[in-house]
ROVEX-447913 format. One record per residue: x, y, z of N, C-alpha, C in turn; residue in three letters. Coordinates in steps of 0.001 Angstrom, whole numbers, plus 500000, padded with zeros to 6 digits. Example, Ala and Ser with C-alpha at 12.3 -4.5 7.8 and 13.67 -1.06 7.14 Angstrom:
2
513190494310507800512300495500507800513200496700507800ALA512850497750507080513670498940507140512900500030507870SER
This chain:
87
500829498822500000500000500000500000500881501252500000UNK501929501239500784502779502421500870503538502650499564UNK503890501556498873504602501695497607503739502433496595UNK502452502112496550501560502775495599501448504260495905UNK501462504600497192501390506000497574502649506748497117UNK503798506142497304505049506762496870505101506887495348UNK504681505828494652504702505858493189503768506932492655UNK502623507092493276501683508122492847502272509503493090UNK502894509696494232503487510997494545504608511333493567UNK505447510357493246506541510595492312506008510913490923UNK505000510172490475504470510416489129503792511776489055UNK503104512182490133502484513502490121503528514609490099UNK504617514404490817505680515407490821506342515511489447UNK506460514389488766507073514409487436506150515027486395UNK504841514850486566503892515362485582503471516801485845UNK503726517318487034503290518659487371503899519719486448UNK505186519676486119505706520697485193505027520635483824UNK504632519458483394503943519351482106502558519971482166UNK501880519792483284500534520342483388500564521863483436UNK501637522445483933501734523897483958501901524464482557UNK502576523748481695502759524249480338501468524153479539UNK500591523234479897499317523127479175498391524276479514UNK498526524839480712497641525907481131497975527224480430UNK499163527356479906499576528589479239498997528586477830UNK498269529633477448497719529660476087498830529807475056UNK498660529201473907499692529313472878499771530746472357UNK500958531128471963501133532474471443500537532555470050UNK499857533635469812499203533818468520500198534391467522UNK500102533897466298500957534421465237500438535801464837UNK501317536692464418500844538014464007499935537883462782UNK498861538638462759497938538529461634498600538986460337UNK498298538261459294498840538611457985497740539229457144UNK498136539974456168497167540602455284496476539522454454UNK495158539558454383494455538539453602494765538693452115UNK494972537588451467495234537622450034493931537375449296UNK493739538121448258492518537980447468492809537177446216UNK491832536420445789491955535662444556491915536632443386UNK492584536299442298492530537177441132491092537369440659UNK490780538563440232489419538882439828489031538182438527UNK490013537705437762489694537107436466489151535692436591UNK489399535010437720488922533641437863487524533658438437UNK486648532937437805485272532840438274485155531669439241UNK484275531802440190484069530719441155483372529562440441UNK483867528328440614483225527200439970481830526970440548UNK480953526575439701479577526336440128479408524882440543UNK478266524581441105477971523212441518477922522292440302UNK477445522822439181477389522013437958478796521680437473UNK479730522627437625481115522395437230481754521307438074UNK481478521337439386482000520303440271481416518949439923UNK480126518914439657479462517651439328480000517087438019UNK480224517952437050480742517494435765482167516962435914UNK482976517652436708484354517203436917484381515878437671UNK483507515737438654483445514485439416482988513339438527UNK482034513601437664481552512567436754482649512154435777UNK483425513118435305484515512809434378485591511982435065UNK485934512346436315486930511558437066486429510133437306UNK485155510008437621484590508678437870484631507824436602UNK484284508418435477484297507678434213485719507255433853UNK486690508146434060488074507808433750488583506706434669UNK488241506784435965488675505745436907488049504406436547UNK486787504407436184486123503165435789486793502560434569UNK487149503403433603487833502905432409489201502332432770UNK489917502995433651491238502503434070491112501173434816UNK490087501055435653489864499794436375489551498651435413UNK488760498943434403488429497903433413489670497473432636UNK490528498438432296491764498101431586492688497259432467UNK492765497610433741493611496847434666493086495430434831UNK491772495286434833491173493955434951491429493143433685UNK491348493808432532491597493116431269493045492650431176UNK493956493426431770495367493043431761495703492072432891UNK494698491762433736494840490824434858495924491278435836UNK495916492580436139496859493118437108496282492968438510UNK497153492699439480496720492581440870497724493276441775UNK497263493648442973498145494195443997498733495542443644UNK500004495696443971500668496985443791500827497355442320UNK500965496363441460501081496683440033499761497249439506UNK498637496741440019497331497260439624497176498694440112UNK497556498946441371497450500303441919498323501278441155UNK499538500866440829500446501738440087499889502020438693UNK499329501006438059498758501188436724497586502170436773UNK496726502026437771495553502898437880495989504336438139UNK496962504531439024497440505896439298498066506514438060UNK498819505727437307499441506223436083498369506539435043UNK497384505685434958496305505884433990495517507159434333UNK495254507390435594494505508577435989495319509848435788UNK496630509753435865497477510924435713497511511399434258UNK497238510526433323497313510905431908495980511224431343UNK
């Protein structure tokens, strides 16, 4: 019983300096001037996102079918699909 009391006291003494550092709020970085996007670029619409997602899905499906036709498995299949999507 006494050993547990000593062990608890020692562990609390060792952890006390750490708990003091947690109580200190982190220093805030100086605020920077906000950067604005160029006025020439238009914000993409929801239809643009949907069209891009559909195109990526179709390309991935085609790459998967090609990998299956070539009977690729494992890491070679993953590498082929990543290469196919990159082009």
